[in-house]
A tleap script that builds the chain and sets N, CA, C and O, in Angstrom:
source leaprc.protein.ff14SB
mol = sequence {
  NMET ILE SER GLY VAL ILE THR GLN LEU ARG
  THR THR ASP LEU ASP SER SER ILE ARG PHE
  TYR THR THR LYS LEU GLY LEU GLN LEU GLU
  PHE ARG TYR GLN ASP PHE TYR ALA GLY ILE
  ARG ALA GLY ASN HIE VAL PHE HIE LEU LYS
  LEU VAL ASP GLU LYS ASP PRO SER ILE GLN
  PHE VAL GLU ASP GLY GLU HIE PHE HIE LEU
  TYR LEU GLU THR ASN ASP VAL ALA ALA VAL
  ALA THR ALA LEU LYS SER LYS GLY VAL SER
  LEU VAL LYS ASP VAL HIE GLU THR PRO TRP
  GLY THR ARG GLU VAL ALA ILE LYS ASP ASP
  GLN GLY HIE THR LEU TYR VAL GLY GLU ASN
  CARG
}
set mol.1.N position { 110.292 91.343 70.750 }
set mol.1.CA position { 109.409 91.177 72.038 }
set mol.1.C position { 109.224 92.852 73.173 }
set mol.1.O position { 110.016 93.274 74.015 }
set mol.2.N position { 108.374 93.225 72.890 }
set mol.2.CA position { 108.635 94.726 73.732 }
set mol.2.C position { 108.409 94.492 75.262 }
set mol.2.O position { 107.418 93.863 75.634 }
set mol.3.N position { 109.358 95.012 76.191 }
set mol.3.CA position { 109.405 94.665 77.112 }
set mol.3.C position { 109.092 95.878 78.200 }
set mol.3.O position { 109.436 95.963 79.379 }
set mol.4.N position { 108.188 96.934 77.242 }
set mol.4.CA position { 108.262 98.121 78.654 }
set mol.4.C position { 107.684 99.123 77.572 }
set mol.4.O position { 107.559 98.994 76.354 }
set mol.5.N position { 107.371 100.180 78.439 }
set mol.5.CA position { 106.761 101.544 77.842 }
set mol.5.C position { 106.998 102.755 78.423 }
set mol.5.O position { 106.148 103.012 79.276 }
set mol.6.N position { 107.980 103.747 78.261 }
set mol.6.CA position { 107.796 104.975 78.193 }
set mol.6.C position { 107.229 106.243 78.029 }
set mol.6.O position { 107.349 106.616 76.862 }
set mol.7.N position { 106.756 106.908 78.624 }
set mol.7.CA position { 106.108 108.121 78.189 }
set mol.7.C position { 106.677 109.437 78.280 }
set mol.7.O position { 107.532 109.535 79.160 }
set mol.8.N position { 106.482 110.288 77.735 }
set mol.8.CA position { 107.546 111.354 77.879 }
set mol.8.C position { 106.393 112.974 77.896 }
set mol.8.O position { 105.448 113.187 77.137 }
set mol.9.N position { 106.785 113.658 78.747 }
set mol.9.CA position { 106.404 115.011 79.083 }
set mol.9.C position { 106.627 116.193 78.705 }
set mol.9.O position { 107.422 116.402 79.621 }
set mol.10.N position { 106.622 117.008 78.237 }
set mol.10.CA position { 107.179 118.192 77.553 }
set mol.10.C position { 107.375 119.021 78.714 }
set mol.10.O position { 106.667 118.628 79.641 }
set mol.11.N position { 107.937 119.821 78.943 }
set mol.11.CA position { 108.642 121.175 80.050 }
set mol.11.C position { 109.115 122.103 78.973 }
set mol.11.O position { 109.655 121.746 77.926 }
set mol.12.N position { 108.830 123.461 79.380 }
set mol.12.CA position { 109.579 124.578 79.172 }
set mol.12.C position { 110.477 125.011 80.379 }
set mol.12.O position { 110.872 126.166 80.214 }
set mol.13.N position { 110.891 124.482 81.459 }
set mol.13.CA position { 111.933 124.431 82.142 }
set mol.13.C position { 112.494 123.451 83.188 }
set mol.13.O position { 112.528 123.432 84.418 }
set mol.14.N position { 113.026 122.448 81.954 }
set mol.14.CA position { 113.547 121.029 82.505 }
set mol.14.C position { 114.329 120.997 84.169 }
set mol.14.O position { 114.403 120.011 84.903 }
set mol.15.N position { 114.805 122.272 84.424 }
set mol.15.CA position { 115.471 122.091 85.526 }
set mol.15.C position { 114.061 121.975 87.186 }
set mol.15.O position { 114.148 121.309 88.218 }
set mol.16.N position { 112.944 122.946 86.709 }
set mol.16.CA position { 112.094 123.053 87.373 }
set mol.16.C position { 111.061 121.662 87.576 }
set mol.16.O position { 110.394 121.449 88.588 }
set mol.17.N position { 111.095 121.054 86.730 }
set mol.17.CA position { 110.485 120.212 86.067 }
set mol.17.C position { 111.072 118.362 86.995 }
set mol.17.O position { 110.411 117.345 87.203 }
set mol.18.N position { 112.370 118.661 87.275 }
set mol.18.CA position { 113.169 117.764 87.754 }
set mol.18.C position { 112.746 118.018 89.230 }
set mol.18.O position { 112.049 117.202 89.834 }
set mol.19.N position { 113.182 119.160 89.785 }
set mol.19.CA position { 113.073 119.793 91.163 }
set mol.19.C position { 111.583 118.959 91.693 }
set mol.19.O position { 111.446 118.312 92.731 }
set mol.20.N position { 110.429 119.249 90.484 }
set mol.20.CA position { 109.118 118.703 91.309 }
set mol.20.C position { 109.225 117.443 91.312 }
set mol.20.O position { 109.051 116.896 92.401 }
set mol.21.N position { 109.383 117.011 90.713 }
set mol.21.CA position { 109.598 115.068 90.284 }
set mol.21.C position { 110.074 114.547 91.320 }
set mol.21.O position { 109.400 113.613 91.754 }
set mol.22.N position { 111.489 114.938 92.192 }
set mol.22.CA position { 112.159 114.704 92.595 }
set mol.22.C position { 112.291 115.017 94.075 }
set mol.22.O position { 112.685 114.142 94.846 }
set mol.23.N position { 111.919 116.452 94.572 }
set mol.23.CA position { 111.460 116.793 95.828 }
set mol.23.C position { 109.737 116.737 96.197 }
set mol.23.O position { 109.340 116.173 97.216 }
set mol.24.N position { 108.907 117.326 95.332 }
set mol.24.CA position { 107.562 117.430 95.845 }
set mol.24.C position { 107.504 115.933 95.448 }
set mol.24.O position { 107.178 115.377 96.498 }
set mol.25.N position { 107.624 115.134 94.642 }
set mol.25.CA position { 106.645 114.036 94.653 }
set mol.25.C position { 107.855 112.628 95.042 }
set mol.25.O position { 107.634 111.422 94.929 }
set mol.26.N position { 109.015 113.253 95.473 }
set mol.26.CA position { 109.870 111.789 96.092 }
set mol.26.C position { 110.465 110.528 94.838 }
set mol.26.O position { 110.882 109.406 95.127 }
set mol.27.N position { 110.380 110.946 93.837 }
set mol.27.CA position { 110.815 110.555 92.895 }
set mol.27.C position { 112.237 110.628 92.689 }
set mol.27.O position { 112.755 111.495 93.392 }
set mol.28.N position { 113.404 109.703 91.609 }
set mol.28.CA position { 114.601 109.750 91.619 }
set mol.28.C position { 115.135 110.028 89.778 }
set mol.28.O position { 114.657 109.473 88.789 }
set mol.29.N position { 116.057 110.882 89.819 }
set mol.29.CA position { 116.270 111.258 88.717 }
set mol.29.C position { 117.272 110.111 88.448 }
set mol.29.O position { 118.173 109.658 89.155 }
set mol.30.N position { 116.743 109.707 86.933 }
set mol.30.CA position { 117.469 108.513 86.437 }
set mol.30.C position { 118.817 108.498 85.564 }
set mol.30.O position { 119.803 107.772 85.446 }
set mol.31.N position { 118.205 109.989 84.880 }
set mol.31.CA position { 119.567 110.426 84.000 }
set mol.31.C position { 119.051 111.548 83.775 }
set mol.31.O position { 117.845 111.754 83.905 }
set mol.32.N position { 120.085 112.625 83.325 }
set mol.32.CA position { 120.019 113.669 82.481 }
set mol.32.C position { 121.056 113.691 81.641 }
set mol.32.O position { 122.217 113.401 81.929 }
set mol.33.N position { 120.490 114.161 80.215 }
set mol.33.CA position { 120.972 114.260 78.652 }
set mol.33.C position { 121.717 115.620 78.626 }
set mol.33.O position { 120.743 116.323 78.352 }
set mol.34.N position { 122.582 116.346 78.701 }
set mol.34.CA position { 122.619 118.093 78.277 }
set mol.34.C position { 121.936 118.718 78.865 }
set mol.34.O position { 121.601 118.412 80.009 }
set mol.35.N position { 121.546 119.733 78.278 }
set mol.35.CA position { 120.539 120.436 78.998 }
set mol.35.C position { 119.080 120.494 78.571 }
set mol.35.O position { 118.407 121.521 78.648 }
set mol.36.N position { 118.497 118.974 77.979 }
set mol.36.CA position { 117.251 119.243 77.549 }
set mol.36.C position { 116.374 117.825 77.424 }
set mol.36.O position { 115.418 117.756 76.652 }
set mol.37.N position { 116.633 117.131 77.940 }
set mol.37.CA position { 116.347 115.966 78.092 }
set mol.37.C position { 116.685 114.620 79.873 }
set mol.37.O position { 117.766 114.193 80.277 }
set mol.38.N position { 115.792 114.462 80.237 }
set mol.38.CA position { 116.108 113.489 81.435 }
set mol.38.C position { 114.889 112.366 81.815 }
set mol.38.O position { 113.705 112.575 81.551 }
set mol.39.N position { 115.238 111.514 82.279 }
set mol.39.CA position { 114.296 110.587 83.037 }
set mol.39.C position { 114.322 110.409 84.385 }
set mol.39.O position { 115.214 110.670 85.193 }
set mol.40.N position { 112.841 109.761 84.592 }
set mol.40.CA position { 112.382 110.313 86.050 }
set mol.40.C position { 112.391 108.605 86.551 }
set mol.40.O position { 112.435 107.736 85.680 }
set mol.41.N position { 112.354 108.309 87.738 }
set mol.41.CA position { 112.524 106.968 87.862 }
set mol.41.C position { 111.394 107.181 89.159 }
set mol.41.O position { 111.451 108.032 90.047 }
set mol.42.N position { 110.229 105.987 88.930 }
set mol.42.CA position { 109.069 105.986 90.001 }
set mol.42.C position { 108.995 104.330 89.871 }
set mol.42.O position { 108.533 103.671 88.939 }
set mol.43.N position { 109.562 103.903 91.028 }
set mol.43.CA position { 109.551 102.804 91.191 }
set mol.43.C position { 110.044 101.677 90.235 }
set mol.43.O position { 111.274 101.729 90.223 }
set mol.44.N position { 109.562 100.629 89.388 }
set mol.44.CA position { 110.102 99.731 88.574 }
set mol.44.C position { 109.867 100.753 87.183 }
set mol.44.O position { 110.298 100.189 86.177 }
set mol.45.N position { 109.408 101.831 86.959 }
set mol.45.CA position { 109.235 102.541 85.821 }
set mol.45.C position { 109.894 103.798 85.777 }
set mol.45.O position { 110.367 104.323 86.785 }
set mol.46.N position { 109.948 104.377 84.466 }
set mol.46.CA position { 110.467 105.437 84.157 }
set mol.46.C position { 110.132 106.134 83.109 }
set mol.46.O position { 110.141 105.669 81.969 }
set mol.47.N position { 109.822 107.256 83.389 }
set mol.47.CA position { 109.244 108.704 81.780 }
set mol.47.C position { 109.969 109.554 81.680 }
set mol.47.O position { 110.834 109.604 82.554 }
set mol.48.N position { 109.984 110.319 80.907 }
set mol.48.CA position { 110.899 111.476 80.204 }
set mol.48.C position { 110.514 112.659 80.331 }
set mol.48.O position { 109.319 112.953 80.351 }
set mol.49.N position { 111.581 113.620 80.447 }
set mol.49.CA position { 110.825 115.354 80.544 }
set mol.49.C position { 111.636 115.563 79.086 }
set mol.49.O position { 112.457 114.712 78.748 }
set mol.50.N position { 111.378 116.697 78.265 }
set mol.50.CA position { 112.078 116.828 77.045 }
set mol.50.C position { 111.629 118.354 77.507 }
set mol.50.O position { 110.661 118.612 78.223 }
set mol.51.N position { 112.537 119.287 76.943 }
set mol.51.CA position { 112.449 120.641 77.050 }
set mol.51.C position { 111.954 120.876 75.646 }
set mol.51.O position { 112.360 120.374 74.598 }
set mol.52.N position { 110.657 122.048 75.925 }
set mol.52.CA position { 110.630 122.391 74.703 }
set mol.52.C position { 110.344 124.190 74.617 }
set mol.52.O position { 110.899 124.954 75.407 }
set mol.53.N position { 109.656 124.536 73.827 }
set mol.53.CA position { 110.043 125.906 73.690 }
set mol.53.C position { 108.956 126.435 73.885 }
set mol.53.O position { 109.015 127.664 73.900 }
set mol.54.N position { 107.618 125.842 74.101 }
set mol.54.CA position { 106.045 126.386 73.784 }
set mol.54.C position { 105.815 125.250 75.412 }
set mol.54.O position { 106.568 124.422 75.927 }
set mol.55.N position { 104.477 125.727 75.775 }
set mol.55.CA position { 103.773 124.866 76.755 }
set mol.55.C position { 103.201 123.697 75.989 }
set mol.55.O position { 102.766 123.860 74.848 }
set mol.56.N position { 103.193 122.645 76.526 }
set mol.56.CA position { 102.416 121.346 75.500 }
set mol.56.C position { 101.044 121.719 75.796 }
set mol.56.O position { 100.513 121.998 76.871 }
set mol.57.N position { 100.588 121.666 74.628 }
set mol.57.CA position { 99.395 121.979 73.978 }
set mol.57.C position { 98.289 120.717 74.620 }
set mol.57.O position { 97.084 120.954 74.537 }
set mol.58.N position { 98.716 119.482 75.208 }
set mol.58.CA position { 98.122 118.479 75.642 }
set mol.58.C position { 97.590 118.616 76.941 }
set mol.58.O position { 96.712 117.904 77.427 }
set mol.59.N position { 98.364 119.896 77.670 }
set mol.59.CA position { 97.812 120.193 79.035 }
set mol.59.C position { 95.996 120.511 79.201 }
set mol.59.O position { 95.212 120.051 80.031 }
set mol.60.N position { 95.726 121.587 77.918 }
set mol.60.CA position { 94.755 122.046 78.274 }
set mol.60.C position { 93.693 120.969 77.838 }
set mol.60.O position { 92.734 120.711 78.566 }
set mol.61.N position { 93.954 120.165 76.271 }
set mol.61.CA position { 93.230 119.051 76.064 }
set mol.61.C position { 92.805 118.357 77.638 }
set mol.61.O position { 91.699 118.165 78.144 }
set mol.62.N position { 93.989 118.124 78.070 }
set mol.62.CA position { 93.695 117.110 79.241 }
set mol.62.C position { 92.794 117.538 80.369 }
set mol.62.O position { 91.864 116.914 80.879 }
set mol.63.N position { 93.191 118.542 80.604 }
set mol.63.CA position { 92.285 119.472 81.346 }
set mol.63.C position { 90.586 119.111 81.260 }
set mol.63.O position { 89.924 118.501 82.099 }
set mol.64.N position { 90.148 119.672 80.026 }
set mol.64.CA position { 89.056 120.054 79.328 }
set mol.64.C position { 88.674 118.546 79.608 }
set mol.64.O position { 87.928 118.348 80.567 }
set mol.65.N position { 89.083 117.529 78.914 }
set mol.65.CA position { 88.287 116.326 79.080 }
set mol.65.C position { 88.251 115.206 80.184 }
set mol.65.O position { 87.884 114.048 79.983 }
set mol.66.N position { 88.669 115.704 81.336 }
set mol.66.CA position { 89.284 114.907 82.904 }
set mol.66.C position { 89.814 113.934 82.641 }
set mol.66.O position { 89.676 112.898 83.292 }
set mol.67.N position { 90.817 114.106 81.236 }
set mol.67.CA position { 92.102 112.907 81.321 }
set mol.67.C position { 93.015 112.982 82.587 }
set mol.67.O position { 92.527 113.246 83.686 }
set mol.68.N position { 94.089 112.790 82.448 }
set mol.68.CA position { 95.517 112.723 82.848 }
set mol.68.C position { 96.752 112.418 82.188 }
set mol.68.O position { 96.480 111.444 81.487 }
set mol.69.N position { 97.821 112.677 82.041 }
set mol.69.CA position { 99.255 112.939 81.919 }
set mol.69.C position { 99.899 111.216 82.283 }
set mol.69.O position { 100.238 110.301 81.533 }
set mol.70.N position { 99.864 111.323 83.486 }
set mol.70.CA position { 100.546 110.242 84.073 }
set mol.70.C position { 99.412 109.937 85.320 }
set mol.70.O position { 98.600 110.693 85.854 }
set mol.71.N position { 99.778 108.224 85.584 }
set mol.71.CA position { 98.680 107.729 86.690 }
set mol.71.C position { 99.983 107.111 87.420 }
set mol.71.O position { 100.783 106.397 86.814 }
set mol.72.N position { 100.111 107.452 88.759 }
set mol.72.CA position { 101.106 106.652 89.497 }
set mol.72.C position { 100.454 105.993 90.702 }
set mol.72.O position { 99.639 106.609 91.388 }
set mol.73.N position { 100.866 104.558 90.994 }
set mol.73.CA position { 100.460 103.635 91.872 }
set mol.73.C position { 100.854 103.824 93.158 }
set mol.73.O position { 102.067 103.969 93.314 }
set mol.74.N position { 99.932 103.874 94.440 }
set mol.74.CA position { 100.843 103.870 95.334 }
set mol.74.C position { 99.921 102.428 96.040 }
set mol.74.O position { 99.049 101.718 95.540 }
set mol.75.N position { 100.616 102.412 97.475 }
set mol.75.CA position { 99.564 101.315 98.033 }
set mol.75.C position { 98.933 102.181 99.297 }
set mol.75.O position { 98.154 101.672 100.103 }
set mol.76.N position { 99.386 103.599 99.365 }
set mol.76.CA position { 98.686 104.231 100.748 }
set mol.76.C position { 98.331 105.987 100.049 }
set mol.76.O position { 98.972 107.018 100.250 }
set mol.77.N position { 97.263 105.805 99.327 }
set mol.77.CA position { 97.068 107.364 98.195 }
set mol.77.C position { 96.571 108.435 99.478 }
set mol.77.O position { 96.133 109.487 99.013 }
set mol.78.N position { 96.552 108.377 100.961 }
set mol.78.CA position { 95.851 109.292 102.006 }
set mol.78.C position { 97.204 109.580 102.471 }
set mol.78.O position { 97.233 110.655 103.069 }
set mol.79.N position { 98.488 108.914 102.396 }
set mol.79.CA position { 99.729 109.245 103.106 }
set mol.79.C position { 100.425 109.827 102.071 }
set mol.79.O position { 101.214 110.741 102.311 }
set mol.80.N position { 100.211 109.362 100.783 }
set mol.80.CA position { 100.833 110.252 99.918 }
set mol.80.C position { 100.055 112.243 99.522 }
set mol.80.O position { 100.579 113.302 99.179 }
set mol.81.N position { 98.491 111.757 99.866 }
set mol.81.CA position { 97.923 113.013 99.707 }
set mol.81.C position { 98.537 114.440 100.652 }
set mol.81.O position { 98.749 115.617 100.361 }
set mol.82.N position { 98.712 113.414 102.207 }
set mol.82.CA position { 99.038 114.023 102.874 }
set mol.82.C position { 100.720 114.660 102.955 }
set mol.82.O position { 101.063 115.703 103.512 }
set mol.83.N position { 101.469 113.825 102.328 }
set mol.83.CA position { 102.776 114.421 102.219 }
set mol.83.C position { 102.807 115.214 100.779 }
set mol.83.O position { 103.951 115.648 100.645 }
set mol.84.N position { 102.187 115.487 99.919 }
set mol.84.CA position { 102.104 116.485 99.213 }
set mol.84.C position { 101.708 117.737 99.497 }
set mol.84.O position { 102.252 118.807 99.223 }
set mol.85.N position { 100.278 117.408 100.322 }
set mol.85.CA position { 100.230 118.811 100.934 }
set mol.85.C position { 100.952 119.537 101.975 }
set mol.85.O position { 100.796 120.736 102.208 }
set mol.86.N position { 102.042 118.466 102.814 }
set mol.86.CA position { 102.710 119.396 103.270 }
set mol.86.C position { 104.391 119.851 102.545 }
set mol.86.O position { 105.297 120.348 103.213 }
set mol.87.N position { 104.469 119.548 101.146 }
set mol.87.CA position { 105.758 119.788 100.538 }
set mol.87.C position { 104.759 121.035 99.851 }
set mol.87.O position { 105.411 121.649 99.007 }
set mol.88.N position { 103.600 121.467 99.973 }
set mol.88.CA position { 103.399 122.971 99.305 }
set mol.88.C position { 102.284 122.647 97.848 }
set mol.88.O position { 101.548 123.378 97.184 }
set mol.89.N position { 102.711 120.805 97.788 }
set mol.89.CA position { 101.529 120.518 96.379 }
set mol.89.C position { 99.974 121.246 96.933 }
set mol.89.O position { 99.501 121.158 98.066 }
set mol.90.N position { 99.475 121.866 95.913 }
set mol.90.CA position { 97.977 121.838 96.125 }
set mol.90.C position { 97.025 120.637 95.429 }
set mol.90.O position { 97.490 120.094 94.427 }
set mol.91.N position { 96.028 120.308 95.803 }
set mol.91.CA position { 95.433 118.945 95.137 }
set mol.91.C position { 94.440 119.297 94.548 }
set mol.91.O position { 93.649 119.874 95.294 }
set mol.92.N position { 93.907 119.150 92.854 }
set mol.92.CA position { 93.034 119.529 92.023 }
set mol.92.C position { 91.693 118.792 92.575 }
set mol.92.O position { 90.540 119.214 92.671 }
set mol.93.N position { 92.346 117.366 92.946 }
set mol.93.CA position { 91.144 116.745 93.466 }
set mol.93.C position { 91.378 115.897 94.670 }
set mol.93.O position { 91.867 114.777 94.522 }
set mol.94.N position { 91.085 116.317 95.775 }
set mol.94.CA position { 91.475 115.392 97.098 }
set mol.94.C position { 91.254 114.033 97.125 }
set mol.94.O position { 90.723 113.543 96.129 }
set mol.95.N position { 91.592 113.205 98.193 }
set mol.95.CA position { 91.410 111.791 97.930 }
set mol.95.C position { 89.733 111.387 98.021 }
set mol.95.O position { 88.933 111.710 98.899 }
set mol.96.N position { 89.528 110.642 96.906 }
set mol.96.CA position { 88.373 109.866 96.488 }
set mol.96.C position { 88.367 108.793 96.311 }
set mol.96.O position { 89.324 108.202 95.810 }
set mol.97.N position { 87.201 108.194 96.703 }
set mol.97.CA position { 87.078 107.028 96.027 }
set mol.97.C position { 86.337 106.737 94.429 }
set mol.97.O position { 85.528 107.555 93.991 }
set mol.98.N position { 86.611 105.830 93.851 }
set mol.98.CA position { 86.064 106.022 92.283 }
set mol.98.C position { 85.144 104.467 92.473 }
set mol.98.O position { 85.167 103.723 93.453 }
set mol.99.N position { 84.326 104.291 91.126 }
set mol.99.CA position { 83.282 103.494 91.037 }
set mol.99.C position { 84.016 102.408 90.435 }
set mol.99.O position { 83.364 101.430 90.068 }
set mol.100.N position { 85.245 102.418 90.276 }
set mol.100.CA position { 85.906 101.033 89.634 }
set mol.100.C position { 86.946 100.877 90.696 }
set mol.100.O position { 88.036 100.424 90.345 }
set mol.101.N position { 86.754 101.192 91.947 }
set mol.101.CA position { 87.375 100.405 93.040 }
set mol.101.C position { 88.752 101.083 93.396 }
set mol.101.O position { 89.367 100.444 94.249 }
set mol.102.N position { 89.150 101.799 93.116 }
set mol.102.CA position { 90.423 102.731 93.497 }
set mol.102.C position { 90.221 103.889 94.433 }
set mol.102.O position { 89.056 104.195 94.686 }
set mol.103.N position { 91.157 104.545 94.959 }
set mol.103.CA position { 91.188 105.627 95.851 }
set mol.103.C position { 92.403 106.377 94.920 }
set mol.103.O position { 93.479 105.970 94.482 }
set mol.104.N position { 91.754 107.552 94.847 }
set mol.104.CA position { 93.126 108.273 94.025 }
set mol.104.C position { 92.773 110.141 94.355 }
set mol.104.O position { 91.762 110.656 94.832 }
set mol.105.N position { 93.662 110.580 94.021 }
set mol.105.CA position { 94.044 111.802 94.287 }
set mol.105.C position { 94.551 112.629 93.059 }
set mol.105.O position { 95.436 111.971 92.512 }
set mol.106.N position { 94.350 113.739 92.454 }
set mol.106.CA position { 94.838 114.376 91.196 }
set mol.106.C position { 95.434 115.605 91.871 }
set mol.106.O position { 95.070 116.070 92.952 }
set mol.107.N position { 96.438 116.083 91.050 }
set mol.107.CA position { 97.241 116.828 90.950 }
set mol.107.C position { 97.986 117.343 89.864 }
set mol.107.O position { 98.393 116.473 89.093 }
set mol.108.N position { 98.292 118.560 89.572 }
set mol.108.CA position { 99.145 119.026 88.640 }
set mol.108.C position { 100.643 119.675 88.834 }
set mol.108.O position { 100.993 120.651 89.499 }
set mol.109.N position { 101.440 118.727 87.963 }
set mol.109.CA position { 103.098 119.372 87.983 }
set mol.109.C position { 103.145 120.421 87.629 }
set mol.109.O position { 102.283 121.000 86.967 }
set mol.110.N position { 104.641 121.047 88.190 }
set mol.110.CA position { 105.055 122.442 87.604 }
set mol.110.C position { 104.863 123.189 86.570 }
set mol.110.O position { 105.092 124.398 86.606 }
set mol.111.N position { 104.338 122.457 85.318 }
set mol.111.CA position { 103.879 122.756 84.383 }
set mol.111.C position { 102.601 122.645 83.967 }
set mol.111.O position { 102.369 122.997 82.810 }
set mol.112.N position { 101.595 122.186 84.725 }
set mol.112.CA position { 100.271 121.948 84.456 }
set mol.112.C position { 99.884 120.664 83.906 }
set mol.112.O position { 98.773 120.510 83.400 }
set mol.113.N position { 100.780 119.694 83.981 }
set mol.113.CA position { 100.063 118.517 83.597 }
set mol.113.C position { 99.433 117.898 84.597 }
set mol.113.O position { 99.703 118.126 85.776 }
set mol.114.N position { 98.482 117.008 84.187 }
set mol.114.CA position { 97.506 116.286 85.449 }
set mol.114.C position { 98.182 114.890 85.482 }
set mol.114.O position { 98.278 114.009 84.628 }
set mol.115.N position { 98.563 114.979 86.601 }
set mol.115.CA position { 98.923 113.606 87.505 }
set mol.115.C position { 97.584 112.974 88.429 }
set mol.115.O position { 96.767 113.682 89.018 }
set mol.116.N position { 97.584 111.348 88.394 }
set mol.116.CA position { 96.500 111.215 89.541 }
set mol.116.C position { 97.720 110.285 90.605 }
set mol.116.O position { 98.873 110.174 90.189 }
set mol.117.N position { 97.381 109.762 91.756 }
set mol.117.CA position { 97.871 108.882 92.285 }
set mol.117.C position { 96.627 108.028 92.975 }
set mol.117.O position { 95.713 108.516 93.640 }
set mol.118.N position { 96.795 106.833 92.696 }
set mol.118.CA position { 95.571 106.015 92.990 }
set mol.118.C position { 96.494 104.238 93.647 }
set mol.118.O position { 97.484 103.508 93.620 }
set mol.119.N position { 95.450 104.434 94.033 }
set mol.119.CA position { 95.570 102.943 95.204 }
set mol.119.C position { 94.465 102.036 94.806 }
set mol.119.O position { 93.307 102.445 94.889 }
set mol.120.N position { 94.775 100.607 94.300 }
set mol.120.CA position { 93.681 99.917 94.356 }
set mol.120.C position { 93.282 99.320 95.727 }
set mol.120.O position { 94.056 99.111 96.661 }
set mol.121.N position { 91.691 99.031 95.692 }
set mol.121.CA position { 91.001 98.737 97.011 }
set mol.121.C position { 90.804 97.611 96.899 }
set mol.121.O position { 90.240 96.989 97.799 }
savepdb mol mol.pdb
quit
């Protein structure tokens, strides 16, 4: 039986990515394996970061198609947006209502991955 899903983001600077997710987003470093792999905890979920030599080719594809790499859930997206701005994170899309009943904000991580933070309405 499958009990979970873990996604992996590729980074050309593991230390920078760990700092972004822990200091800018306030998530927790779950583990670090040597100098090329790490896990980041967001509530009950974990995603992985893997050090690579070249920029993740999906970054441009996701941007062009208005997709996302990660969707993070919150109960107060306005407060998250305010906290992100106070930590110097630029918003790609400020807090907005969606036709499917959420409030969302979009940002980019230190590598250019598109992240959405959303709240169900």
